Each structure stands twice: as structure tokens, then as C-alpha cells.
N, C-alpha and C positions, 0 to 999 in steps of 0.2 A: 022364382029363379033370380029376380032382382034383388031380394033381400039375401039371398045366398051370395050373389056377385058383391054387394056392398059389403057383407061381412068379410069376404075374402080380401077385399080390397084395404079394408080396415086392419085386418090381421097382417097383410104384407107391409102396410105402412108402419105399424107398431113394431113389427120384427126388424124391419130396416132401421128404424130409430134406435132400437135397443142395441143393434150390432154396430152402431157407428162409433167411430173414433175420432178424436180431435187431431188434426194435422196442422202443423204450422212451420214455416221456415224462419229461422232466426240468423240475422246478420249482425256480427260482432266485428268491430275495428278499433284501432288505436288512433287518437287524435290528441294534438296539443291544443288546448283552448287558447283562443285568441288573446284573452286577458293575461294569460302566463307567458304568451310569446312576448308581449309587450313588456313585461316585467323580468324577462330572462336575465337581464344585466342590471337591473335595478335594485333598490334596498330590499324589496320584497320577493326577490327571486328565491325559488325553492332552496333548501338546504341541499347542498351537493350530494351528501350521503344518501338522502331520501330520493334524491333524482335517480342515484344509481340503483337504488333498491326498486324504484317504480319501473325502471328500464329493465331490470332483470325479470320483475314479475310479468311485464308484458310479453318479453320474449319467451318465457316459459309458456304463457298462456295462449300467445298469438305469435308464433315464430314467424310467420309470413305478413304479419301486420293487420291482417284481416281474416275472417273465416265465414263460412256458411254451414249451418247445421239444420237438418230437418227432423222435427219430433213427430212421433205418433203415440198418443196416449189414449189408453182404453182400460177396460175392466181386466185385461190379460197382462197389463204391464205398459212399459214405455220403450220404444225403439227410437234410437237417436243415430243418425247417420251424418258421419263427419266428411263433408265435401273436402275440406282443408285440414291441415294439421291444427289442433287446437286443444286446450285444456290438458295437455300432456298426452293426447292421442294422435297417432298418424293419420294422414289423409286416407279415406276409405274405410276406416274402422266403423264398426256398427256396435253400439251399446245397447244391450237388453237389460232393462231393470224389471225384475219380476215383482208381483204384488207384495211378497214378503220383504222387500228391499234388497234381495240378492242380485248383484250386477255381473253380467256376462259381457266380455269384450270378444267381439268376433272379427277375424282377419279374412274377408272374402278372398283375397289373393292367394293366400296359403291355405285356405280352408281350415284354419284352426280357431279355438277360442280359449280363453282363460278366465279365471274368477277374478274380478278386480278387488284389491284390497282397498275399499274406499275409505276406511278409517285410519289409513296409514298417515295421511297429512295431519289430521287432528290429533293422533297420537304422538307424532314427532313434534309437533308444537307444543303439547303439554309436557312432554319430557325435557324440552328446552327451556320451560318455564315461561311460555309465551301464552298469555291469556287475553284474548280480544274482549273488548268491551263495545258493544253495538248498541245505539240508542236510534229509534226512528220515530218519526212524527207525520201523520196523515194529514194532508193539507185541505181536504175537502175539494180540491180542484179537480175536475174532470176533463180528460183529453180524449181524442180518438185516434187510435193507432191501428192501421190496416183494417179500417172499418168498423172496430170495436172500442167501446168505451172503457176507460179505465181511470182509477183514481191516483193522483200523484202523491207521492210521499218522499220525504227526505231523510237522510240518514247520516250519521258519522260513525266512524269506528276508530278506536284508540287501543293501541297495544304496547305497553311499557316493555322495553327492552331489559332483560335481566343481566345487566352489566355490573359485576361486582365493583365497589368504590374503588379498590386497589387497581383495577384495570381501566377505570374510567379516567383516572389521572393522566394516564399515557395516551388517551385517545383525542385530546385536545377538546376545547371549549366548543367547537362547532359540531362535534359529533352528537347526533340526536339521542334523546333519552327515550323517545317512543316513536312509533310509526302511526301516523294519522292518515286516515282516509275520509272521504266524504262523497255524497252522490245522491242519486234520487232514482225511485223506481215509479212505475206506472202499472197497476195490476187491476185485473178485472174485479168487480164486486158483485156481479148478478149473472152475466152471461157465462156459460162454460163452467159453472161452479161445480158441477157433478164430476169434473176432472181434476178439481183442486187437490183432493186427497193423494192421488197418485202423483200428481205433479209436484207436491212437497217431498215425496220420496225421491223423485228424480233430481230434485234441487239439492238434496242433502247428500252431495257427493264432492269428492274432491277439495282442492284447495280453498275455494271460495267458501265451501261449506265450513271448512276448518276455521275460517275467519269469522263465521257467524252471519255472513251475508245471505245465506239460503233462507233465513228466517224473515226477509223483508218482503215476501211476496203477499202479506197481509190476507192469507187464506183465498188467493186466487191465482190467475195465471199472469206472470209477468211479461207484459207486452213491450215494455221499454225500460232500460236501466243504464245509469252511468255510473262509473266509478272512478274517482279522481285520487291521485297520489303522486307526489313529488314531481309535479309539472307535466303528468301525462294523463290522459283520460281514456278509459275503456268504455266505448258505447255499444249496446245491443239494442235491437229493435226488431220486432216481428214484422215481415213484410208481406206474408200471406197466411190466412188461418180460416179453417173451415172444418165442418164434421163431414167425415168420409168413411166409407167401409174400408177395413183393413185388408190388404192382400192375404190370402191363405198362407198360414204359417209365418206371418211377420214378427210374431213374438216368440218363435221357437228357434232353437239351434238347428240349422240345415242338416239334412242327413249326409254322412260322411265326413262331418267336420271333427277333427281330434283335438282333444284337451291337451293344453301345453302350459308350461309355468309361465307367469307374468313375464314379460321382457324387461330387462334391465336397462336397455338403450334408449336414448332420447328418440322422439318421432322423427322421421325423415320425409 
């Protein structure tokens, strides 16, 4: 009987471990670095046009200035809950990313859902002649974020603006010829690696993916990231992370939800 009891306990432990998912909370906010604040009126001040572009980008990604999202990642896919409006989605929206990469956007308030055209941003940029060039470098430096170790990497992104010479003459000498961004990430290198493949599918979405920034995870889970452009900085950091069993039906469309066309309006 003792052997049977031990075997049952081991089976329950293995079953519990196999059914666990990775859950974490991500806080994202817009900040203005102190160094740039001091230089705002000096000779090193950001190009005014780039500052306008940076402001437009942050307003699109974070209309409230900050946002909190919760992630649940497992073999059945990824579930993202938007506590605030962010990344082009309204507050309360739930994103389900299936193992094959299909993304579904759920509106719990209206009990509707739609398939997201995640390649839209990338296609639009390619059609406009915008080709981001992203380079990254691992530093070997290890940090601890939310109790988990991660390796710090730095990156730069340059995207030439496809402006015809005839048009450039009328734009003025101060008009930028390219959009330049920089920043850093801190990604896990050993812990939670079994979730990395599904996390990569999650990151390959939306505007940041279209700019090539989704490839900076270095094969792990991004615990901290900063993106600087035109005098503003978008900072993201995981505040809580743990393996937990997912609620029943967490990765499925709830019964009674009706499929609708993707909304054309901006999030409210």
C-alpha cells in the first residue's frame, strides 16, 4: 500500500507539472530619460520631427501613458489580458494566440471575437518601402527581475525613410533621413525555456514585430525591455512570474461568443 501511495503521489506531481502554464504580469510605461530632459533645449536635443514621431508611436502603443497586461503561456497557446488600452487594443480585450500562430481577439463586454490581421503592420511597412535594420549584442551581464535571472542585451534599430530626392529638397535640412531607435532587453537563458517557443509566436505580432524588435528575446522570455526614440522611452518589466495551472477553457473561445469583423476604430 505504501508503494501504491508513493506511486500515486509521484503520478499526481508529474501530472500537475505537465499541466502547468507560465503566468506573468507585465507593466509598460512611457518615460522621458533624465539625460534627455537636461538636453531638451541644448545642442544635443532630439530632432523635432523624430520627437513628433516618437510621441505619435507612444500614443498609439500606450494611449494612457502606461498599461498592465497579464500573460498565460502553455502548450495550448497564449492568453493575454489587456487591463488598459495598449498596443492598439482596447482595455479589457483578451488575445488568444494558438499554437499555429493564429490570433483571436476577444471582447468580453460584447461577447464577440475576431481574427487579428497580425501581418498588417509588416505588410504596410513593406509596401511603404520601410525596411528596419535591427542589430543586437549580448552583454553577458546577468540581472534579476521579479526573482528570475536574465541576461542583458543591447540593440539598435535604423529605418531609412523612402523620401524621393525631389521631395526631400522641400522638407528642409532638419528633416530626418532615417528613424533611429535603441534600447536593451533582459531575457531568461535557462529558466522557463520550455515556454520560449510559444512566447516567440506571441512576440511576433503587431507594430513592434513589424520593426523587428520581436527577435530580441534571444530564445527566452523577455523580463525587461526599454525602447528609446526621439526623446521618449518605453519601459516594460515583469512584476510577477510563476508556473500555475490554467483555468478551464483559458485558451478557448467562450461559448456564445459571435465572430465579427475586426474593428476599424481606435481603442477607447
